[in-house]
Structure formats: C-alpha cells, structure tokens
C-alpha positions in Angstrom: 23.0 4.5 -9.9 25.1 2.4 -7.5 28.3 3.7 -9.0 30.4 3.4 -12.1 31.9 0.0 -11.2 30.4 -3.2 -12.6 28.7 -4.5 -9.5 26.9 -7.3 -11.3 29.5 -8.6 -13.7 28.9 -12.1 -14.8 25.3 -12.2 -13.4 22.1 -12.9 -15.3 19.2 -10.7 -14.1 15.6 -11.3 -15.0 13.3 -8.3 -14.6 9.6 -8.9 -15.2 7.4 -6.0 -16.3 10.5 -4.2 -17.6 9.1 -2.2 -20.6 8.4 0.9 -18.6 8.5 2.5 -15.1 10.2 0.8 -12.2 10.9 -2.3 -14.2 12.5 -0.5 -17.1 14.7 1.6 -14.7 15.7 -1.5 -12.8 16.6 -3.4 -16.0 18.8 -0.5 -17.2 20.5 -0.4 -13.8 21.5 -4.0 -13.8 22.3 -4.0 -17.5 24.6 -1.0 -17.2 26.3 -2.5 -14.1 27.4 -5.7 -15.9 24.6 -8.2 -15.7 23.2 -9.8 -18.8 19.6 -8.6 -18.4 16.5 -10.3 -19.5 13.9 -7.6 -20.2 10.4 -9.1 -19.9 7.4 -7.4 -21.4 3.8 -8.3 -21.9 2.5 -6.1 -24.8 4.8 -3.1 -24.9 7.4 -4.3 -27.3 8.4 -0.7 -28.3 9.1 0.2 -24.6 11.0 -3.0 -23.9 13.1 -2.6 -27.1 14.0 0.9 -26.0 15.2 -0.5 -22.6 17.4 -3.0 -24.4 18.8 -0.3 -26.6 19.6 1.8 -23.5 21.4 -1.1 -21.9 23.4 -1.8 -25.0 24.3 1.9 -25.5 25.7 1.8 -21.9 27.9 -1.1 -23.0 25.7 -3.8 -21.4 24.1 -7.0 -22.6 20.3 -7.6 -22.7 17.7 -9.8 -24.3 13.9 -9.5 -24.8 11.6 -12.1 -23.3 7.8 -11.9 -23.8 4.9 -13.5 -21.9 1.4 -12.8 -20.7 1.8 -13.1 -16.9 -1.9 -12.4 -16.2 -2.7 -16.1 -17.1 -1.4 -19.2 -15.6 -0.8 -20.7 -19.0 1.2 -17.7 -20.0 3.3 -17.9 -16.8 4.0 -21.6 -17.4 5.1 -21.0 -20.9 7.4 -18.3 -19.6 8.8 -20.7 -17.1 9.6 -23.1 -19.8 11.5 -20.3 -21.7 13.5 -19.5 -18.5 14.4 -23.2 -18.0 15.7 -23.4 -21.6 18.1 -20.5 -21.1 21.8 -21.3 -21.4 22.7 -19.4 -18.3 20.7 -19.7 -15.1 19.1 -16.7 -13.5 21.1 -15.2 -10.6 18.9 -12.2 -9.9 15.1 -12.2 -10.2 13.0 -9.1 -9.8 9.3 -9.9 -9.7 8.1 -6.5 -10.7 5.2 -7.3 -13.1 1.9 -6.1 -11.7 -1.0 -3.9 -12.2 -4.3 -2.8 -10.7 -5.8 -3.8 -14.1 -9.1 -2.1 -13.3 -10.3 0.1 -10.4 -13.5 -1.3 -9.1 -15.6 -1.0 -5.9 -15.6 -4.2 -3.9 -19.1 -5.2 -4.7 -18.4 -4.8 -8.4 -15.3 -7.0 -8.5 -16.0 -10.1 -10.6 -14.4 -13.4 -9.8 -12.5 -13.2 -13.1 -11.0 -9.7 -12.3 -10.0 -10.9 -8.8 -8.3 -13.9 -10.2 -6.6 -11.9 -13.0 -5.2 -9.4 -10.5 -3.9 -12.1 -8.2 -2.4 -14.1 -11.1 -0.5 -11.1 -12.4 0.7 -9.7 -9.1 1.1 -12.8 -7.0 0.9 -16.1 -8.9 3.5 -14.9 -11.5 6.0 -14.3 -8.7 5.2 -17.7 -7.1 5.7 -19.7 -10.3 8.7 -17.8 -11.6 10.4 -18.0 -8.3 9.7 -21.8 -8.2 11.4 -21.9 -11.7 14.6 -20.2 -10.8 15.1 -21.3 -7.2 16.3 -24.9 -7.8 19.3 -23.7 -9.7 20.0 -21.0 -7.1 19.8 -23.6 -4.3 22.2 -25.9 -6.2 24.7 -23.1 -6.6 24.0 -21.6 -3.2 23.7 -18.2 -4.8 20.9 -16.0 -5.8 18.8 -12.9 -5.2 15.1 -12.4 -5.4 13.4 -9.0 -5.0 9.6 -8.8 -5.0 8.0 -5.5 -5.8 5.1 -5.0 -3.3 3.3 -1.7 -2.6 2.5 0.7 0.1 -1.1 -0.3 -0.6 -0.3 -3.6 1.1 0.0 -1.7 4.4 -3.2 0.2 4.4 -5.5 -1.4 1.8 -5.0 1.1 -1.0 -7.3 3.7 -2.3 -11.0 3.0 -3.2 -11.3 0.4 -5.9 -7.9 -1.3 -5.2 -8.8 -4.0 -2.8 -7.8 -6.9 -5.1 -4.5 -5.2 -5.9 -3.6 -4.3 -2.3 -4.6 -7.8 -1.1 -2.4 -9.4 -3.8 0.5 -7.2 -2.8 0.0 -7.9 0.9 0.2 -11.6 0.1 3.4 -11.0 -1.9 5.0 -9.3 1.1 4.1 -12.3 3.3 5.4 -14.7 0.6 8.7 -12.8 0.6 9.1 -13.4 4.3 8.2 -17.1 4.0 10.7 -17.6 1.2 13.4 -15.8 3.1 13.0 -18.2 6.1 13.0 -21.2 3.8 15.8 -20.3 1.4 18.1 -18.0 3.5 20.0 -21.0 4.9 20.7 -22.1 1.4 22.5 -18.8 0.5 19.6 -17.1 -1.3 18.9 -13.5 -0.5 15.2 -12.7 -0.7 13.6 -9.3 0.1 10.9 -7.0 -1.2 10.7 -3.3 -2.0 7.4 -1.5 -1.3 7.1 1.6 -3.4 4.9 4.5 -2.4 3.2 6.6 -5.1 5.6 6.7 -8.0 5.3 9.1 -10.9 4.8 6.5 -13.7 2.2 5.6 -16.3 0.5 3.4 -13.7 -0.7 6.4 -11.8 -1.4 8.4 -14.9 -3.8 5.6 -15.8 -5.3 4.7 -12.4 -5.1 7.9 -10.2 -6.7 11.3 -10.4 -4.6 14.4 -10.3 -6.2 15.6 -7.1 -5.4 12.2 -5.4 -1.8 12.5 -6.5 -1.7 16.1 -5.2 -3.0 14.9 -1.8 -0.3 12.3 -1.6 2.4 15.0 -2.3 0.9 17.1 0.5 1.0 14.2 2.9 4.6 13.2 2.0 7.4 14.8 4.0 9.6 14.8 0.9 6.9 16.9 -0.9 7.0 15.0 -4.1 6.0 11.7 -5.8 8.6 9.0 -6.1 10.6 8.3 -9.2 11.4 4.9 -10.8 15.1 5.5 -10.0 14.2 5.9 -6.3 13.0 2.3 -6.4 15.4 0.8 -8.8 18.4 1.9 -6.7 17.0 0.2 -3.6 16.5 -3.0 -5.6 20.1 -2.8 -6.8 21.3 -2.3 -3.3 19.3 -5.4 -2.1 21.2 -7.5 -4.7 24.6 -6.0 -3.7 27.2 -7.0 -1.2 26.2 -4.1 0.9 22.9 -5.8 1.7 24.5 -9.2 2.6 22.8 -9.2 6.0 19.4 -7.7 4.9 17.1 -10.6 4.6 13.3 -11.1 4.5 12.6 -7.4 4.7 9.9 -5.3 3.1 11.7 -2.0 2.4 9.3 0.9 2.3 10.3 3.6 -0.2 7.7 6.3 0.0 9.3 9.6 0.9 7.9 9.3 4.5 4.3 9.1 3.3 4.0 6.0 5.5 6.4 5.3 8.4 6.4 1.8 9.9 
C-alpha cells in the first residue's frame, strides 16, 4: 500500500474488471485510501461483492457496477450508467481485459478477433470518452490503462489478438496523454509481466510459467499488489510529472 494516509480522499475511482486479480487489488487500494470506488464486474458478482466488503471493512466506500464490456452495446450501456452518477469520475483504471481464447493465428475467427479488441481496447476508448469531458471541465483527472508485456513482444503462441489489442492500448495511452496533458489530465499505462492470477491459471501451462520464472531476475511471478501499487502511484502527487508513460512491471523479465 502507499501508506496509511488517505491519499485519495474525496475522489471517485472507477476500476473496470475489478472482481479479481489486479483489478480487485487496485479497487481495494483506492477504496482503503479514501476514494469512493466503483467496482466494475462482468459476471463474477461473488468476487466483486467480496471486494466491496473488503473496502468497507477497511473503512472505505464502494459500489458495484455491472456491464459486459466485450460488446459495444454493453459498453455503451455502461457509459450511460457512468454519466448518470451523482459524482463524476476522478480516477479511471481501464483494467478489464482477457485473452478470451488462445488460438493459432490461422484459427482466429473474425468474431473472436473483434471480441478481444472490444474488451481490451474499445472498452477503454469508449469509457475514457465518457469520463474525459468532466475531467477537462474541472482540469483534474487520472487515467491508467492496463496494457501487457505481451504488447512488447507479441505474446506467447495463440495470443496475437490479445497482444495486438494491448499494443494498441499502449499507443492510445500516449496519444491521449499528448492531447489531454495540457488540460490537466494525467494519463499513463502500466504494463504487467506474468502475474500470478486466475488469468494465467486459465490460459498458461505450468511449464510456461516455470520458464518465465527462470527468465526473470526476481525469480518469481508478479503479484496483483505489485501492479496495483504502481497504479496507485501513477494517480498520486508523487507522479505529477510522469505523463504518457507505459510503466513495465515485470521483475526484470523484459527490460526496455
């Protein structure tokens, strides 16, 4: 954690994909540090409810918000929900994303390609468009996009759609930073390496994870807290001159 003080008192933070893993850890960080935290989930109501309970147990304030971000219609409905909120979003963490299905390139259907891009890229695009007008009006706001180390090297076999979407998200981050930095909005991305979450339990084989550990100077997989604390830093006063950056957090697996 960033410390015991309430670094985000009075802020409203929206974390997408917050029912488990990095998103859940990030939501708890902001919620326990004073922000009213909107915990988004797609299907995992049980996980999201547990995150809200953790935040409230820590003396924080949180609410559940549900939407299917793998469809444009679902994202647009979610945008309407955000616009109807009493308090505008001060901090947006575009964390929702998934490989969805590991497929060799020649077996990727147009539908799967579109679904992966919608969840990992279009959701960040449309949700950012929803919250930015208020941020610009107030000249205050923070957006952190969650990219991936796969954006740097193309990902493992079967992950081309995912790595391509994440690479586009990294580029989008830089473009947004150039456009909205002069308006007082802080926009960066964090690029996790291989993190010990359900994502890799589902999509990665144990031998592949062991190979990553062997190739990592820190000699371990990352944790959700390793990523959430960097996200928290990027939204803090300490990062006031960090702008348009893709922060690689991978234990030295990939040095750029």
